[in-house]
C-alpha positions as CSV (number, residue, x, y, z in Angstrom):
1,M,0.0,0.0,0.0
2,A,1.6,3.3,-1.1
3,S,1.5,6.2,1.3
4,E,0.1,9.6,0.3
5,L,3.7,10.9,0.1
6,D,4.6,8.4,-2.6
7,T,1.8,9.5,-4.9
8,T,2.1,13.2,-4.7
9,E,4.3,15.2,-7.1
10,P,7.1,17.4,-5.7
11,A,6.2,21.0,-5.3
12,A,7.6,23.3,-8.0
13,L,10.0,26.0,-6.8
14,P,9.0,29.6,-7.4
15,P,11.0,31.5,-10.0
16,A,14.1,33.3,-8.9
17,S,14.0,37.1,-8.7
18,E,15.0,39.2,-11.7
19,S,18.3,40.0,-9.9
20,A,19.5,36.5,-11.0
21,D,18.7,37.1,-14.6
22,G,22.1,38.6,-15.5
23,H,24.0,35.7,-14.0
24,A,22.4,32.5,-15.4
25,V,20.4,31.1,-18.3
26,I,18.4,27.9,-18.0
27,V,18.7,25.8,-21.2
28,T,16.4,22.9,-22.0
29,A,15.4,21.1,-25.2
30,A,12.1,23.1,-25.0
31,G,13.9,26.5,-24.9
32,T,16.0,28.9,-22.9
33,Y,14.8,30.9,-20.0
34,T,16.0,33.5,-17.4
35,P,15.9,32.4,-13.8
36,S,12.9,34.6,-13.2
37,G,11.0,32.6,-15.9
38,H,11.1,34.8,-19.0
39,T,11.5,33.0,-22.3
40,L,14.7,33.9,-24.3
41,T,14.5,31.4,-27.2
42,G,12.6,28.5,-28.7
43,P,13.9,24.9,-28.7
44,V,17.6,24.3,-28.3
45,D,17.6,20.9,-30.0
46,S,20.9,20.8,-31.8
47,I,24.5,21.4,-31.2
48,E,24.5,24.3,-33.7
49,K,21.7,26.1,-31.8
50,L,23.5,25.5,-28.5
51,D,26.7,26.9,-30.0
52,K,24.9,30.0,-31.3
53,L,23.3,30.5,-27.8
54,I,26.7,30.3,-26.1
55,R,28.3,32.7,-28.5
56,W,25.3,35.2,-28.0
57,A,25.5,34.9,-24.2
58,T,29.2,35.9,-24.3
59,L,28.5,39.1,-26.2
60,T,26.8,41.1,-23.4
61,P,25.9,40.4,-19.8
62,L,22.2,39.5,-19.7
63,G,21.4,42.3,-17.3
64,A,23.1,45.0,-19.2
């Protein structure tokens, strides 16, 4: 018999504040996002797209 804790999904963490946006980018196959949850790009589903994103990110600090 499974307990209630085994069947519940983990709680989602709230987005980080916008002060973290200039320091990190969250990259997934579905897209890239700022820590506060704003969408930056669409899917990053190839090495070429990841390379382009990394090159873009080195041009200017995100918060600037």
